[in-house]
N, C-alpha and C positions, 0 to 999 in steps of 0.2 A: 741711466734713466729707467731702470726697472720699476715696474708698477704692479700693483696687485689688482688683477682684472676681476677677481672673484667678487670684490665688494661692489664693482660697477654693475654687476648683473642683478643685484638685488632690486626689489621693487622700490620705487620712489614713493614718498608720502606727499602727494600733491593736493590732498584735501578732497572735498566733495566735488561732484561733477558740476560744470559751469551751468548756471541757470539763465545766462543772458539769452535774449531772444535772437540775436544775430551777431555775426562777427564784428560789425561796427559797434554794437553795444558793448561787447566784450573788450574791444580795444579801448573804448572810452573808459570803461570801468578799471582797466588795467593801468590807466594813467600814463600812456605812452607819450613821451615828449623828447624833443631833440636835446642833445647834450648841452647846447648853449644855455638851456634853462636849468639844467640839473647836473652839470658836469662834476664828477668826483675829482678831488685833488690828486695830483701826480704823487704817488707814494712809492715810486720805483727806487728812490734813495740815491740815484746817480743818473747821469745823462749818458752812460755808456749804452751801446746797442743791446737790445734784447734779441738773443738768438731764438728765432721762432722755429719750432719743429712741426707743430700743427696749428693752423689758424681755423677755428670753428667760426662760421659765419651764420649769424642769426639775423632776423629781420625786424623783430619788435620784442619788447620787454618780456612778454610771456614765454617766448621761445628761449630767451637768454636765461630766465630765472632758474631753471633746473641746473644749468651749468654753473652758475654762481653759487647756488646752494650746495651742490654735491662735490664741487671741486674747490681746492684751495688755490685762489688766484690773487695773491697779495700785491702784485705789481700793477699799478695803473699808469698807462701811458696816454697822455693827451696828444691828439694829433690835430693840428689846425685843418679845418675844412671837413673833418669827419663828423658824422652824426653823433657819435658817442666815443668815449675813451676805449682803448684796448685794454682788456684785463688779462694778465699773464701770471705764470709761475716760473720758477727757475728751471723746471724740467722742460720748458719750451712749449707748453700748452698756452695758447692765447685764445680769447673769445672776443668777438666783435659784433656789435649790433649796427646794421647798416642804415636802418630806417626802411619804411615800406615803399615799394614802387621802384621802377627802374631808375628814375632820376636820383633818388637817395642812394641806391645801391651803387650806381656808377660814380657819383661824387665821393662817397665814403671809401669805396674800394681803391679808387685812384689816389686819394689822399694817404691812405694807410700804406698801400704798397710802395709809395714813393717816400715814405717817412724816413728820415735819417736815424730815427730812434729804434727802428726795427729791421732785423736782418732776415730776409726770406730765402737766402741762397739754398738752404736745405729743407725748406718747408713744404709740407702738404697743406691742402686747403679743403675744407669740408663745409658745404652749405647744409644746415640742419634746421628745417622749418616745416611748417604745416601747409596744407594745400587742399584743393578740391579734387574729386575723383569721379569718373563716370561709373555708374553702377554696374555696367557690363564688363568693367576691366579694373576693378579695385573694390575696396570696401572701407567702411569707417574704421579709422585707427590703423590701417595697414601701412607698411613702410616700403618705399620704392627707391631703389638705386637706379639712376638714369644713365643710359649710354648716350642718349641724344638730349640736348637742350635746345628747344625750338622756340622761335619768336612768333607770337600770335598777332601782334598789332600791325606790323608793317605789311602793307598790301592795300588793295581796294576792297573794303568791306561794304557791300551793297545790300539793298533791301530785296529779298527774294521776289516780291511782287513786281519790282521794277526791273529785275534782271533775271527773268525766269529761264533764260537760255544759258546762264552761267552756273556751273556746279557750286552748290552751297553759297551762291551769291558772293563768291570771293575770287579775286584775281591776284595772283602772286606779284609782289613788288618788294624789292629790298636788296640789301647788299650783304657784306661779309659778316654782319652781326646776327643774321637770321637763324643760323643753325650751327651747332658745335657738336662734334663727336668726341666723347671723352675716352680716356685711356681704358681699353677693354680689360687689360690685365689687372688694373687697379679696381675696376668695377667688379670683376670676377672675384678678386680677393675679398672685397668688402662683403659681397653676397655670401661667399663661403664661410666667412667668420660669423655671420648673423642669421643665416637662413633658418636655424633651428630655435631661435629665441622665442620664448613665450611672451607675447605682447599684451598690453593692458587693454581692457574693454570696459564697457559700461552697460548697465541694464537698459538705459535709454537708447543707446545705439542699437542694441539687440532688437528693441521694439521698432525703431525706425527702419531697420533693415527689412523687417517682415513685410513692409509695404511695397518693397521693390521686387520685381520678378527675379528669382534666382538668388536672392540675398538672405532669405530666412535661414538661420542657423549657421551662417558664415562667421568665422572668427578672424580677427586681424592676423596678418601673416607678413612675411618679408618677400619681396619680389624684385625682379629687374625689369623695368619698363620706363617709359620716357616722360619728360616733363615739358610743359608748354608755358611760356612766359607772356603775360598780358596785363597791362595796367587796368584794363576794363574788367571789373568784377562781374562777370556775366552769369546767367543761370538759364537753363532750358535745354530740352532735348535737341532742338535745332542748332543752338550754339555749340553744344557738345559734339554734334556730328560735324560741324564746321571745324572745330578744334582737331578732331581726328583726321579730317581731310587735309588741313594745313600741315599737320605732322607728317602725313604720308607724302604730301607734295614736296616738302622741304627735305625730306630724308630719302627720296627715291623709293618709297614704300618699305623702307627698312625700320622706320620708327614705330613705336607701339605706345600711343598716347594713353597715359594713366594718371597723370597729376597735372594740375593747373595752378600756377602761382604768379607772382608779380615782379620778380627781381632777377632771375637767374641768368638770363641772357646778358644783362648788364654786368653781373659779376663775372661771367665767363669772358666777356669782351675785355674787361680790365686785366684779367689773368692772362689771356691769350696774347695781348699786346706787350706783356712783360715776360713772355716765355715760360709761364707757369701752368699753362692749361693741362699739360700731361700729368700734373700732380693734383688735379682737382677732382673731388668726389661730390656728387649731388644726391642728397637724401631728402625726401619729402614724405611726410606722414599725413594721412587724410583726415581732416577735421569735418568735412562735409561732402555730400554728393553734389555734382555739378548741375543737377536738374531735379525737378520735383518728381515724386512718385505718381503713378496713375491716379487721377482724381484730385490731386493737389495742384493748386495754382502756383505760378512762379512767385507771386507776391507772398503767398503763404509759405512757400519754401524758403524764401529769403528771410522771413521773420521767424522761422522755426528753430528749435534747439535740437541738434543732431545727437547730443550727448557725447560727442567725440572730441570736443575742444581740448579738455584736459587730458584724456587718454592719448591724443595725438601728440601733445607736448611731451608727455611722459615717454612715449615710444620714440620720439625723435632723439631724446637723450639716451634712452636705454640702448637703442641700436647704434647710434652714433658713437657713444662712449666706448663700446667694445672695439670698434675700428680705430678710434683715437688711441686706445691703449696699445694696440699693435703698431700703429704708425710711429708712436713715440720711441719705439725701439728699432725703427727701420730707417736707414739712410737712403735718400733718393738716389 
């Protein structure tokens, strides 16, 4: 299963920077749809099991597109109950799109992991997608390997003016799916392999950063810090502070909040219940800041173009593919 890693480090050709005004507009323009309306035929040629070495997990089509374009994945495995087919090659690389949000991720991951068509006994798992980031602990286009995957939603979310005595108007509530600690050795390996990569940036992102304190002149980089999962696509400094507080609360002050996304606790839950969590890596690249800059309103922030949508997609593949190359030659 030897592969040429040099070709994976080249710059991708993803076209001009996205001009959509918001992530919702970008998603609409991208034509994201469940596989029930656009499922590809099963071209695997037989019904024998596919031995999966690495399963790359993306959440919507723009995240999947670089992997389908840059990799040869001729095998298509349809899985009942999954959002999309699984695309694979004979070397053991497979790519799955789960659909956005925790419900889609949980349903799709469960269906795929239990499929009789796929063998995960020796597999690694990599979430590779985009996220928001706080401007004091990340930057547009940067890539973060998470040690902790933390749930934002579960708990009592209150209005600050109605609960002024409760820190960040949040009281913890939840169970075993609220926090996962990933394999430190695997996270360290992923970081060591990718820490010196030159990541893609855009002129628009450089201009947007200049409005945030401490961000002017910052370039995208690779880091180790933690991710927060919430179906609520929030924005604002207060919400960001609450996210940081929840991360600290759930991890006993060990977590370091730096990305926010909508799926990864569901993915981690499905993997943990099947005994695969210690082979799971979580990579998120920042497509937007999680709050407006000083003088910008929240509504203006939500409608703005950060210039980082396409660079973050490119960087998720650029960083993730280097680790995938290594893992394809490694037996768990």
